[in-house]
C-alpha positions, 0 to 999 in steps of 0.5 A, a space after each residue: 485531530 484531523 479526523 474523528 477517533 472512529 475513523 482514525 482507529 479504522 485506518 490504524 486497524 487496516 494499516 496494522 492488519 495489512 502488515 500482518 497479512 503481509 508477513 503471512 504472505 512473505 512467509 508463504 513465499 519464504 525461499 528455500 535451498 534446493 540442489 540442482 544439477 548445473 550445466 557442468 553436471 555438478 550439484 549446485 545449491 539454488 534458491 527457490 522462492 515459489 513466486 508465481 507468474 515467472 517473477 523469480 528474483 534475478 540471481 545476480 541482484 544485490 541489495 544495492 542494485 535493487 535499491 537503485 532500481 527501486 529509486 529509479 522506478 519511483 522517479 519514473 512512476 512519479 514523472 509518468 503520473 505527472 505527465 498523464 495528469 497534464 494530458 489527462 490520459 484517463 484510459 491509460 491510467 485506468 489500464 495501468 492501475 488495473 494491471 498492477 492491482 490484478 497482479 498484486 492481488 493474484 500474488 497475494 491470493 495465490 499465497 493463501 491458496 498455494 496448496 491447491 492445484 493450479 493455485 496461480 490460475 485460480 488466484 488470477 481468476 479471483 483477482 480479475 473481477 475484484 480489480 474490475 469492481 475496485 476500479 470501475 464500480 467504486 465500491 468502498 468496501 471492495 476498495 479497502 478490502 483489496 487494499 489489504 492484499 495489494 500491498 503484501 502482493 507488492 512487498 513480497 516481490 522486493 523483500 527477497 532482494 533487499 537487506 535491512 540497511 538497504 531498506 533503512 536507506 530507502 525509508 530515509 530517502 522516501 521520507 525526504 521525498 514525501 516531505 518535499 512532495 507534500 510540504 514544498 512542491 505540493 504535487 502529492 496532494 494534486 496527484 491524490 486529488 486527480 486520482 479521486 476526482 478524475 480517475 475515481 480511484 485511489 491507491 491507498 485506504 479511502 474512507 469517505 464520511 460525514 460529520 455531525 454538521 453534514 448529517 444535520 444538513 441531510 436531515 434538514 434537506 430531507 425534511 424540506 423536500 417533504 414540505 417542498 417536493 420541487 425544491 432544488 437539491 443541495 450538495 453536501 460536502 463529504 469528508 475523506 480520510 486517506 492513507 497512501 499506498 506507499 505509507 503502507 508498503 514501505 514499512 511492510 518491506 522493512 518488516 518482511 526483511 526483518 522477518 527473514 533476517 531476525 525472526 517473527 517477533 522482531 518483524 512484529 515489533 516493526 509493524 507495531 512501531 510503524 502503527 504507533 508512529 502513524 497513530 502519533 501523526 493522526 493525533 497531532 494532525 489538524 483539519 484542513 492541513 496535509 502531512 507527509 506520513 513517511 517521516 513519522 512512519 520511518 521514525 517509528 520503524 527505526 526506533 522499532 528496529 533498534 528494539 528488535 536488535 536488542 531482543 
């Protein structure tokens, strides 16, 4: 395995908990039908989503048009990121991340406190300092805890606009892209490295850890420093276990759509299937190698979707 069992179980736990939090938040924003008086004076049915900050889905959006929009947005985002990496526009990058993180956190927090007065304002007040700590203080605990809510906050915006088969196609396309980006072009690794080393942030779960060899080196260095206080400090390499945000949010979108279409049990099956698939990837992964997670996660989601239809 690429990482220790403890680290793998921690990543799997965070992945699965995010799916559960996401289903809760999606349920909080479940659409309902209200009768409103139209411009012609007649009563018409209108779908209300209760989403904050004026992000109600457009009424004329279809799953096909939404899928196309998501694909175009992903292409633009990747090209945009590569351009920013090329010219090292760190300030703009951080500002972009800060806005996205704050908004996603606020949407998720609002779902939790939605019954209190001015919940959207309170959610924003809580989200802003959390986003600031996450991006500028580099606190590992804050980083990973906020990640649990960021992806549900993003997923809930797309779930009402898609159907199951549109998400299935999206998973297949993202899997092909992931294979190309990791195993052929290699720019996925470069983007992750740039985020961690240059921007000092990462869009995904991030767990730095040291193996037995590194811990022994630190122990020996401390002992050596006591004997020779003026000796030069030695650098110790820290291992990092990461899981990209896309690997978390795309299966959650499918689980959310299944939840709205088929029910909670079927949605939980999707979450479990995705988690088992991710665990399988961790089990076969080897140190020093990079793997595209989405093909494995998508396969687990599709198998789980087949089981969900049988129930």
